[in-house]
NUMARMAR-472598 format. One line per field, with one value per residue (C-alpha): residue number from 1; residue in one letter; x, z, y. Coordinates in steps of 0.5 Angstrom, whole numbers, plus 500, padded with zeros to 3 digits. Layout:
<atoms>
num: [NUM;...]
residu: [A;...]
xx: [X;...]
zz: [Z;...]
yy: [Y;...]
</atoms>
This chain:
<atoms>
num: [1;2;3;4;5;6;7;8;9;10;11;12;13;14;15;16;17;18;19;20;21;22;23;24;25;26;27;28;29;30;31;32;33;34;35;36;37;38;39;40;41;42;43;44;45;46;47;48;49;50;51;52;53;54;55;56;57;58;59;60;61;62;63;64;65;66;67;68;69;70;71;72;73;74;75;76;77;78;79;80;81;82;83;84;85;86;87;88;89;90;91;92;93;94;95;96;97;98;99;100;101;102;103;104;105;106;107;108;109;110;111;112;113;114;115;116;117;118;119;120;121;122;123;124;125;126;127;128;129;130;131;132;133;134;135;136;137;138;139;140;141;142;143;144;145;146;147;148;149;150;151;152;153;154;155;156;157;158;159;160;161;162;163;164;165;166;167;168;169;170;171;172;173;174;175;176;177;178;179;180;181;182;183;184;185;186;187;188;189;190;191;192;193;194;195;196;197;198;199;200;201;202;203;204;205;206;207;208;209;210;211;212;213;214;215;216;217;218;219;220;221;222;223;224;225;226;227;228;229;230;231;232;233;234;235;236;237;238;239;240;241;242;243;244;245;246;247;248;249;250;251;252;253;254;255;256;257;258;259;260;261;262;263;264;265;266;267;268;269;270;271;272;273;274;275;276;277;278;279;280;281;282;283;284;285;286;287;288;289;290;291;292;293;294;295;296;297;298;299;300;301;302;303;304;305;306;307;308;309;310;311;312;313;314;315;316;317;318;319;320;321;322;323;324;325;326;327;328;329;330;331;332;333;334;335;336;337;338;339;340;341;342;343;344;345;346;347;348;349;350;351;352;353;354;355;356;357;358;359;360;361;362;363;364;365;366;367;368;369;370;371;372;373;374;375;376;377;378;379;380;381;382;383;384;385;386;387;388;389;390;391;392;393;394;395;396;397;398;399;400;401;402;403;404;405;406;407;408;409;410;411;412;413;414;415;416;417;418;419;420;421;422;423;424;425;426;427;428;429;430;431;432;433;434;435;436;437;438;439;440;441;442;443;444;445;446;447;448;449;450;451;452;453;454;455;456;457;458;459;460;461;462;463;464;465;466;467;468;469;470;471;472;473;474;475;476;477;478;479;480;481;482;483;484;485;486;487;488;489;490;491;492;493;494;495;496;497;498;499;500;501;502;503;504;505;506;507;508;509;510;511;512;513;514;515;516;517;518;519;520;521;522;523;524;525;526;527;528;529;530;531;532;533;534;535;536;537;538;539;540;541;542;543;544;545;546;547;548;549;550;551;552;553;554;555;556;557;558;559;560;561;562;563;564;565;566;567;568;569;570;571;572;573;574;575;576;577;578;579;580;581;582;583;584;585;586;587;588;589;590;591;592;593;594;595;596;597;598;599;600;601;602;603;604;605;606;607;608;609;610;611;612;613;614;615;616;617;618;619;620;621;622;623;624;625;626;627;628;629;630;631;632;633;634;635;636;637;638;639;640;641;642;643;644;645;646;647;648;649;650;651;652;653;654;655;656;657;658;659;660;661;662;663;664;665;666;667;668;669;670;671;672;673;674;675;676;677;678;679;680;681;682;683;684;685;686;687;688;689;690;691;692;693;694;695;696;697;698;699;700;701;702;703;704;705;706;707;708;709;710;711;712;713;714;715;716;717;718;719;720;721;722;723;724;725;726;727;728;729;730;731;732;733;734;735;736;737;738;739]
residu: [M;A;T;T;P;P;P;P;A;E;I;L;G;T;L;G;D;F;T;S;R;E;N;W;D;K;F;F;A;L;R;G;T;G;D;N;F;E;W;Y;A;E;W;P;N;L;R;S;P;L;L;A;L;L;A;D;R;G;A;A;G;E;A;D;A;G;A;G;A;A;A;P;E;I;L;V;P;A;C;G;S;S;A;L;S;E;R;L;Y;D;A;G;F;R;R;I;T;N;V;D;F;S;R;V;V;V;A;D;M;L;R;R;H;A;R;A;R;P;E;M;R;W;R;V;M;D;M;T;D;M;Q;F;A;D;G;S;F;D;V;I;L;D;K;G;G;L;D;A;L;M;E;P;G;A;G;T;K;L;G;T;K;Y;L;N;E;A;K;R;V;L;K;S;G;G;K;F;V;C;L;T;L;A;E;S;H;V;L;G;L;L;L;S;E;F;R;F;G;W;D;M;S;I;Q;A;I;A;S;E;S;S;K;K;S;A;F;Q;T;F;M;V;V;M;V;K;G;K;M;G;V;V;Q;T;I;K;S;S;L;D;Q;S;A;E;Y;C;N;M;K;Q;E;N;A;V;I;R;A;L;G;N;E;N;I;I;R;E;S;Y;S;S;G;V;D;V;L;L;S;L;R;D;L;Q;L;G;A;I;G;D;L;K;V;I;V;P;G;R;R;R;Q;F;I;L;G;E;P;E;T;S;L;Y;C;Y;K;A;V;L;L;D;A;K;K;Q;T;E;T;F;V;Y;H;C;G;V;F;I;V;P;K;A;R;A;Q;E;W;L;F;A;S;E;E;G;Q;W;H;V;V;E;S;A;K;A;A;R;L;V;M;V;F;L;D;S;R;H;A;N;I;N;M;D;I;I;K;K;D;L;S;P;L;I;K;D;L;E;P;G;N;P;E;E;E;A;P;I;P;F;M;M;A;G;D;G;V;K;Q;R;D;V;L;E;E;A;T;S;E;I;T;G;P;M;V;V;E;D;V;V;Y;E;N;A;D;G;D;Q;G;S;M;P;E;K;M;F;R;R;L;V;F;G;R;S;S;G;L;V;Q;S;E;A;L;L;I;R;D;P;H;S;D;E;T;D;K;K;N;K;N;A;S;A;T;S;K;K;R;R;N;Q;K;K;G;S;K;N;S;L;R;I;D;R;S;F;L;G;S;S;Y;H;S;S;I;I;S;G;L;S;L;V;A;S;A;L;S;A;A;S;A;S;G;E;K;V;S;T;T;V;I;G;L;G;A;G;C;F;P;M;F;L;R;G;C;L;P;F;V;D;I;E;V;V;E;L;D;P;L;V;A;E;L;A;K;K;Y;F;G;F;S;V;D;E;Q;L;K;M;H;L;G;D;G;I;K;F;V;E;D;S;V;A;A;N;H;S;A;S;N;G;S;A;R;N;S;I;K;I;L;V;I;D;V;D;S;S;D;L;S;S;G;L;S;C;P;P;E;N;F;V;E;D;P;F;L;Q;K;A;K;E;L;L;S;E;G;G;L;F;I;I;N;L;V;S;R;S;S;S;V;R;E;M;V;V;S;R;L;K;V;V;F;E;H;L;Y;S;L;Q;L;E;E;D;I;N;E;V;L;F;A;S;P;S;E;R;Y;L;D;I;N;N;L;D;A;A;V;A;K;L;K;D;L;L;K;F;P;V;D;V;E;S;D;I;K;K;L;Q;R;L;R]
xx: [949;951;954;962;960;965;971;965;968;967;960;959;962;955;950;952;945;942;935;935;932;936;942;940;939;945;948;944;945;953;952;949;945;944;948;945;948;948;949;950;947;948;942;947;946;939;935;935;933;926;924;923;920;916;914;911;905;900;894;897;901;907;906;908;904;898;893;888;892;892;900;902;903;910;912;920;920;927;928;934;937;938;937;933;926;928;931;924;920;924;923;916;913;910;906;912;911;918;917;923;923;929;925;932;933;925;925;932;929;922;926;930;924;918;919;923;918;912;908;913;911;915;912;916;914;916;916;914;907;906;900;897;890;891;892;895;901;902;909;914;921;926;933;936;932;930;938;938;933;937;942;946;944;938;934;928;922;923;924;918;915;916;914;907;907;909;905;899;900;900;895;894;898;903;911;915;923;928;935;938;946;942;946;943;939;936;935;932;927;925;924;920;915;913;913;906;902;908;911;919;924;933;937;944;945;951;956;961;968;971;967;967;965;966;959;954;947;941;934;929;922;915;909;902;898;894;894;896;899;907;912;919;923;926;933;938;944;948;947;950;957;961;959;956;961;963;961;956;953;954;951;945;945;945;940;935;936;935;928;926;926;923;917;918;915;910;906;908;901;905;901;908;906;906;907;903;906;906;898;899;903;898;900;892;890;886;884;880;875;872;872;867;871;877;882;889;894;899;905;902;907;915;920;921;912;911;912;912;909;903;900;894;889;885;877;873;865;863;856;856;850;846;846;854;854;862;866;872;873;878;879;884;886;890;895;891;886;890;889;882;878;874;881;886;881;879;872;871;874;869;864;867;866;859;858;863;858;863;864;871;875;882;884;890;894;898;903;909;912;906;906;905;904;897;892;891;899;897;890;894;900;895;891;895;896;889;888;891;887;881;876;873;875;877;875;868;868;866;871;874;872;876;874;877;876;876;883;878;877;870;872;878;880;887;891;897;900;907;913;921;927;929;923;919;911;908;901;898;890;884;881;876;876;870;867;869;870;864;858;861;855;854;862;863;867;875;879;886;891;896;903;903;910;908;914;913;905;901;906;903;908;905;899;896;889;885;882;876;881;877;879;875;870;870;869;863;860;862;858;852;848;850;846;843;848;854;851;851;857;860;856;860;867;865;865;872;879;880;876;881;888;894;893;900;898;897;901;899;904;905;912;912;909;914;920;917;915;923;925;923;930;934;928;932;937;932;928;935;935;929;930;937;934;939;938;938;940;936;938;932;934;928;923;916;911;915;909;913;918;913;910;916;917;911;911;918;919;926;930;933;932;935;931;935;931;934;929;927;920;919;920;916;909;911;910;905;900;902;905;911;915;923;924;930;928;927;931;931;938;937;941;945;943;950;954;950;953;960;960;957;962;968;964;964;972;974;970;974;969;968;962;956;960;958;951;945;944;939;939;933;933;926;928;925;929;928;931;928;932;936;930;930;924;927;933;937;942;948;944;946;953;958;962;956;954;961;960;952;957;961;955;953;960;959;951;944;940;940;934;932;926;926;922;925;922;927;929;935;937;934;938;945;942;942;948;951;948;950;958;958;954;954;946;941;933;927;920;916;909;904;900;904;912;915;920;924;931;934;941;946;954;955;950;950;944;940;935;935;934;928;924;917;920;923;916;913;918;917;909;911;915;909;906;902;899;902;900;908;906;903;910;914;911;914;921;926;933;937;943]
zz: [589;585;588;584;581;581;573;568;567;574;573;567;570;575;568;565;563;560;561;569;573;579;575;572;579;582;576;577;584;583;578;584;582;579;573;565;562;555;552;545;540;545;543;539;534;535;536;528;526;531;532;524;526;531;528;522;525;520;524;530;528;533;540;542;536;541;536;537;535;541;543;542;547;547;550;552;554;558;559;563;566;559;558;552;555;559;552;548;554;554;547;547;548;555;554;555;559;562;564;566;570;575;581;583;576;575;583;581;575;579;584;579;574;579;579;573;569;572;567;564;568;571;571;574;569;565;558;555;559;560;563;558;554;546;542;548;545;537;539;542;543;543;545;547;549;544;544;551;551;544;547;542;544;548;543;540;546;550;543;540;547;547;541;541;547;543;537;541;546;539;535;528;524;530;530;533;533;534;536;535;533;528;529;525;530;532;525;522;528;526;519;520;525;521;514;514;515;517;513;515;514;516;517;520;526;525;530;530;527;534;538;532;536;534;533;528;531;526;527;524;524;522;521;523;517;515;516;510;505;504;503;501;506;505;506;506;508;501;503;510;508;510;517;518;521;514;516;519;514;508;513;514;507;504;510;506;500;501;506;499;495;500;501;493;492;497;493;486;487;487;492;497;502;508;516;521;524;517;518;526;523;519;512;510;514;521;523;529;523;519;511;507;502;504;503;504;504;509;513;521;526;526;530;536;537;536;534;528;521;517;510;512;509;512;509;512;510;503;507;514;517;523;522;523;528;529;529;528;526;524;518;519;511;511;506;503;500;499;492;491;489;495;499;493;489;491;489;493;499;500;499;505;509;507;510;517;517;521;520;519;517;518;513;515;511;513;509;511;516;521;519;525;530;534;531;539;538;532;536;541;537;533;539;541;533;531;538;534;528;532;530;535;543;543;552;549;544;545;543;538;534;530;524;519;513;513;509;503;502;501;500;501;501;503;499;502;509;510;514;510;514;510;508;514;514;507;505;499;498;493;494;491;493;496;490;493;485;485;481;478;481;474;474;475;481;480;484;485;487;493;495;502;506;514;516;514;516;511;507;499;495;489;486;480;476;476;469;466;463;455;455;460;457;450;455;458;451;449;454;455;452;458;463;470;473;469;468;476;476;470;474;480;476;472;479;482;481;476;471;473;470;472;468;465;461;468;473;481;482;480;481;476;471;472;471;465;463;465;459;455;457;452;447;442;444;444;438;435;439;437;430;429;432;437;445;451;457;463;470;475;483;487;484;489;486;479;476;473;470;466;465;461;457;455;454;451;447;445;452;455;462;468;475;481;488;495;497;494;498;495;488;489;491;485;481;484;484;480;474;473;469;465;458;454;454;462;466;474;478;486;490;492;488;490;488;482;479;481;477;472;472;473;467;462;464;462;455;449;445;447;444;449;453;449;448;453;459;464;471;476;484;486;493;499;506;513;517;517;522;517;514;508;507;499;498;503;505;502;495;496;498;494;493;490;486;482;481;477;474;471;468;465;462;458;458;459;465;473;477;484;487;493;498;505;511;512;507;510;508;502;500;503;497;492;494;493;485;484;485;481;475;471;470;475;474;479;478;484;485;488;491;495;498;492;488;482;480;474;474;468;467;461;456;451;449;453;449;454;448;445;451;447;441;446;449;442;440;447;446;439;442;447;447;454;455;460;461;460;458;466;469;464;466;474;471;474;474;479;478]
yy: [936;930;924;923;916;910;909;907;900;898;902;897;891;892;891;884;882;889;886;885;890;889;890;896;899;897;901;907;907;906;912;917;923;929;927;925;919;918;911;914;920;926;931;937;931;930;936;938;931;930;936;936;930;933;939;934;932;934;935;935;941;944;942;949;952;955;954;949;944;938;937;931;925;922;916;915;907;906;913;912;918;921;929;928;928;935;937;936;939;944;945;945;939;938;931;927;920;917;910;905;899;902;905;909;912;914;917;921;924;925;929;932;935;935;943;945;941;940;937;931;925;919;912;906;900;895;897;889;890;897;899;904;904;902;907;913;915;920;919;912;915;909;911;905;901;896;895;894;888;885;882;878;870;873;871;876;874;881;885;882;883;890;891;888;893;900;898;897;904;907;911;911;915;915;914;910;913;908;911;904;902;898;891;886;882;888;891;884;884;892;890;884;886;893;889;890;897;901;907;906;910;911;915;916;920;926;926;931;930;932;926;921;914;907;907;910;911;911;913;908;912;906;911;906;906;901;894;890;895;894;900;900;903;910;912;917;913;914;922;921;918;923;922;915;909;906;899;900;903;899;893;897;898;891;889;894;892;886;887;891;886;882;887;888;882;882;889;886;882;875;870;870;865;867;865;865;872;875;874;876;883;885;881;880;886;885;877;880;882;876;879;876;872;873;866;866;860;860;857;854;854;855;850;856;856;849;842;841;846;845;848;852;856;861;862;868;865;869;871;872;870;869;861;860;854;856;863;859;852;848;842;837;835;828;827;822;827;832;833;831;837;838;841;842;847;853;851;846;849;855;848;845;852;852;845;846;852;856;864;862;856;854;847;845;840;834;831;826;831;829;821;817;822;821;825;828;831;834;838;840;843;846;849;855;857;858;861;867;866;866;873;877;877;870;870;871;866;858;853;852;845;840;837;832;829;821;817;818;810;808;800;796;789;787;782;781;784;782;783;784;785;791;794;793;791;792;791;791;792;794;801;804;812;816;821;827;831;834;832;826;822;818;816;808;808;807;800;802;798;799;798;801;801;801;805;811;811;808;811;809;807;805;806;802;804;797;796;791;785;785;777;776;780;776;769;772;774;766;763;768;761;757;754;758;754;756;763;763;762;766;772;770;770;777;781;777;780;774;780;786;788;794;799;800;807;810;813;814;819;825;826;821;824;830;826;824;831;833;829;835;837;832;830;832;826;822;823;822;816;814;815;811;805;807;804;809;806;808;806;806;805;803;799;799;796;796;801;806;802;798;805;807;801;801;809;809;803;805;805;800;799;797;798;796;794;793;788;782;782;788;785;779;783;787;782;778;783;788;784;786;783;783;783;784;791;792;788;787;787;785;788;796;802;805;799;798;805;804;798;800;806;802;797;803;805;798;798;798;801;808;808;806;812;817;816;819;816;818;815;816;815;814;811;812;813;808;813;820;823;826;831;827;822;821;819;816;821;817;818;825;825;827;820;818;824;824;816;819;824;819;814;819;822;828;828;825;827;825;825;825;825;829;830;833;836;841;847;847;840;841;847;843;838;843;846;839;838;845;843;838;838;844;844;844;844;844;842;844;839;844;840;835;836;832;836;832;835;835;835;834;835;838;842;836;833;839;843;849;854;852;849;849;846;840;839;838;833;829;829;826;820;818;813;815;821;825;833;835;842;844;840;845;851;849;847;852;853;853;857]
</atoms>
């Protein structure tokens, strides 16, 4: 005989934590025995859609047909005291296994159904750690189980663990049916976890108008298919509005629309950058199996699971032989070498795979986010992540080796080490890089001069190409008939640093090339200024070694450049080792860049002649940050705060370009910077460098001077103006407007 349960409020008060076994035991004990309890979606509303779904099983056929078709094996996790299983049993589905981690409710349900429904099974089991073999069930029927695990604020750990188990014990072609309230955090997990290799559909469960609940129940069905295949979600919600809680339905419809956009991008053939979780979910097929020639870029690591994130490439060797030394290996590429052909190109990466003698190689690219980090910490951080990418049975395989490319420097000559109170330790050095660009053995070695900032763990702030000085060659020619002693001295001089000079036509940083290419946005105005003899006012905040302003002076002779540098020692090193010099076209100011812009704005306002204010101006922010805690490596945070942005807008008056070299560790910080710029500037463009984390942003307060309607013609105009070669076309292909 059923006991009389306490009032509902008292019962619910015993739960508190829906993931606690003890709380559920107390809950079911207080309710007593012999009766059923449904949280939502009772049988009269579930009967029609559920029976139709279970009958549509292809080869399995109907459970009670008795015509040779196997009855479906059904698992009901977190069964509780619901009447759902007994209703299905009475409808002809005999092979039902019910599990719950509450011994109290399982004992009660077994006692109630052992005689009336002898084929139905009951097990005390945690659904996040089930003791069933892989592929045991045709159908998993979850009625509120996932919702209970996904209490708001509890995170996704238990929900993810449960879904992993559900996928494991479900047969190929089987159905995972989830009856849920589809709250945003629950639906979000379902959509992402069943994105790859599952055919997904959703419908609202009708309710009687007289018993209309404040909450709407949804039935989400996932059919286990082929790994790697992405299908858009089928929805009938728009057909069921007459009995659907509209607030819930609209939220679900929006979520499905956003998810289908993501799924369409995956299935369109576009090389979408995947996460490690995407790979684990089957985005590129079964990771346990080596697929010869498989190559995919992805992001390794997440804030919740690792200290750092890494750009990585997974490569399965093209030819699977018995000569592999390693079944799986890791190859770490330092930032200084990331742009080399051997590591940046697909062809080069396959050469690395062959040399590593690994059946699967994961190439991991380090960048400025990993500066100043001990390599042992990096390897420790990577090890558990790589384990998830290991093919075969990891327990039976050898440890995964870590391999690493050197810093790429074959020869190094330190010219000076200096320390500034503003910038910290700095090094000026001449280097020759190892030849890793393919078959170039016949090419002469190139020497580069670098300015390195120690505060960013060896950040190469500036790099210049050294070339032979023709004046030195002329001296050698005049002295070729000198005495043996003089000849010996001459040969010594010929090989010395005195015979080398800075190549002013070379830009060592690809983002500097992108800045030049982005001037296509105002090419017509620049062309008009050049033709009329008008000077274009250009302000560059941040000197470095002076390579960029000197290139700008030689490349575009009609620009008047004022460069601002905070650190006098940096300016001294630029003059001493990089040949930086000033003249009428290029002037330098020592001081704070923000104050310089403020003073320039004030000077413009007080000028009696307004013509200067109406001419095109260019402002370039190329400063790195000494404080990396904000998530910004470049520029310092005060350069992207509203007060300075407003001053930059005033400086540009009615037109021109505000250009920022942006390097951010955080996507949220990057979005914050972009949103601030959008508020201040009417037009905003981005040029993202593929091989680096730099992004160049171009902002303008108005359409004046902008060539946004015919960019191809603008590119041609800019190229006609440039005195030095720049690959403008390649850069402009990556230019995007940020709306």
